[in-house]
C-alpha positions in Angstrom: 115.4 115.2 26.2 115.1 116.2 22.9 114.1 114.9 19.2 116.1 112.5 16.9 117.2 115.1 15.0 119.1 116.6 17.9 120.7 113.6 18.6 124.2 115.2 18.5 123.1 117.9 20.9 121.6 115.2 23.3 125.1 113.7 23.8 127.4 116.5 23.2 130.2 116.6 25.8 128.8 113.4 27.6 131.0 110.1 27.9 128.6 108.6 25.6 129.5 110.8 22.6 131.3 108.6 19.7 130.9 105.7 22.0 127.5 104.2 21.1 127.9 100.6 19.1 124.0 100.8 18.1 121.2 102.8 17.3 117.8 101.8 16.5 115.1 103.7 14.6 111.8 102.1 14.3 109.2 103.8 12.4 110.7 107.3 13.1 112.8 108.2 10.3 110.1 108.8 7.9 108.1 111.2 10.4 111.7 113.4 10.7 111.6 116.7 9.2 115.3 116.7 8.7 116.4 113.3 7.9 120.1 114.4 6.8 120.6 116.2 10.6 119.5 112.8 11.7 121.9 110.9 9.7 124.9 113.3 10.4 124.1 113.4 14.0 124.5 109.3 14.0 127.8 109.7 12.7 128.8 111.9 15.8 127.1 109.6 18.2 128.1 106.3 16.7 131.8 104.6 17.3 133.8 103.4 14.5 132.3 100.3 13.0 128.6 101.3 14.8 125.5 100.3 13.0 122.3 102.7 12.6 119.3 100.1 12.1 116.0 101.6 10.8 112.8 99.8 10.3 110.7 102.2 7.7 107.5 101.4 6.4 106.8 101.0 2.6 104.9 104.0 1.7 103.1 101.7 -0.9 101.3 100.1 1.9 100.5 102.5 4.4 99.5 106.3 5.4 101.9 108.0 2.8 100.4 105.8 0.0 99.0 108.7 -2.0 102.1 111.1 -1.5 104.6 111.4 -3.9 108.0 110.0 -2.6 110.2 112.8 -1.0 112.7 114.1 -3.4 116.6 114.5 -2.3 116.0 118.4 -3.1 113.5 118.4 -0.1 116.0 116.4 2.2 119.0 118.9 1.1 116.2 122.4 1.5 115.3 121.0 5.2 119.0 120.3 5.8 120.1 123.8 4.8 117.3 125.5 6.4 118.0 124.0 9.7 114.1 122.9 9.7 113.2 121.2 13.2 109.5 120.8 12.5 107.3 119.9 9.6 106.6 123.4 7.7 102.8 124.4 6.4 103.8 122.4 3.1 104.8 119.1 4.8 101.8 119.4 7.2 99.3 120.0 4.1 100.9 117.2 1.8 100.5 114.6 5.0 96.6 115.6 5.9 95.6 116.1 2.6 97.0 112.8 1.2 96.8 110.6 4.1 95.7 107.0 3.3 93.7 104.8 5.4 96.0 101.9 4.6 97.5 100.0 7.7 101.4 99.4 7.9 101.3 95.9 5.9 105.1 96.1 4.7 108.3 97.4 5.6 111.8 97.4 4.9 114.8 97.7 6.8 118.1 99.7 6.5 121.0 99.0 8.5 124.1 101.8 8.1 127.5 101.0 9.2 129.8 104.0 10.0 133.4 103.8 8.5 136.1 106.1 7.9 137.3 104.4 5.4 134.4 104.0 2.7 134.8 103.0 -1.2 135.9 105.5 -3.3 135.0 103.3 -6.7 133.0 105.8 -8.5 132.1 103.8 -11.5 130.7 100.9 -9.1 128.8 103.7 -7.2 127.1 105.0 -10.4 126.4 101.4 -11.5 124.6 101.0 -8.2 123.2 104.2 -8.4 121.5 103.6 -11.8 120.2 100.2 -10.6 118.5 101.6 -7.6 116.8 104.5 -9.6 115.4 101.9 -12.1 114.1 99.5 -9.1 112.5 102.9 -8.0 111.0 103.5 -11.3 109.8 100.1 -11.4 108.2 100.4 -8.0 106.3 103.3 -8.7 105.2 102.1 -11.9 105.6 104.0 -15.3 102.1 105.8 -14.7 103.5 107.7 -11.6 106.2 108.9 -13.8 104.6 109.8 -16.9 102.2 112.0 -14.9 105.1 113.8 -13.1 107.2 114.1 -16.3 104.9 115.2 -18.9 101.8 116.1 -16.7 100.1 113.6 -19.5 100.1 109.8 -19.5 100.9 108.3 -22.9 100.1 104.7 -24.0 97.1 104.3 -21.4 93.4 104.1 -22.7 90.3 105.6 -20.6 89.7 101.8 -19.1 93.3 101.6 -17.7 92.2 104.5 -15.4 90.1 102.2 -12.9 90.8 102.4 -9.5 92.0 98.7 -9.6 94.0 99.2 -12.8 96.1 102.3 -10.9 96.4 100.3 -7.9 97.9 97.5 -9.7 100.4 99.8 -11.4 101.8 101.2 -8.2 101.7 98.1 -5.7 102.4 95.2 -8.3 101.2 91.6 -8.1 102.8 91.1 -4.8 101.3 94.3 -3.2 98.0 93.4 -4.7 97.9 90.0 -2.9 98.7 91.5 0.0 96.1 94.2 -0.2 93.7 91.5 -1.2 94.4 89.7 2.1 94.1 92.6 4.3 90.9 93.7 2.7 89.7 90.1 3.2 90.5 89.9 6.9 88.6 93.4 7.1 85.4 92.2 5.5 85.7 89.1 7.7 85.8 91.1 10.9 83.1 93.7 10.0 81.0 90.6 9.1 81.7 89.1 12.7 80.8 92.6 14.3 77.8 93.0 12.5 76.0 89.4 13.3 76.7 90.5 16.7 
């Protein structure tokens, strides 16, 4: 028995080491204190061509809504220091910024183990810039302006309403889902109160 980050230790010197076709991780990855250790462990456990499939909640619509996305440097620090449990900073962040949003959206990541990865550096950097732009767009300019400058330029006082900030973070599609969720919640509350 053990945690997901120690997957290598769990199967070491067993007939299963390097023989798994699939690893399924559902709503687990976002809780790992050491994601790189988990991912590296999966490469040891999976056979060539094996697949790691993960269901991960969209932080914009779940309990992590108000937390800033984890940076790669946070993952590297956790891996370098071999963190096996959340440290005090992680716990404080999680508790103090916890949202009451229920998970209403998720995404899926499928990673295949291959010993012959693409070595096309130009294609990698083109894809990397596209992903960073998608992240920037998904977070909205408000979040990044606050982080970059500590100030928000181009916004009036009126723009700081809760509705406006929520719209900037979630976008039109997210706002539609949030309105639907709120309608269902109000309907359930009215039904409960009328009894």
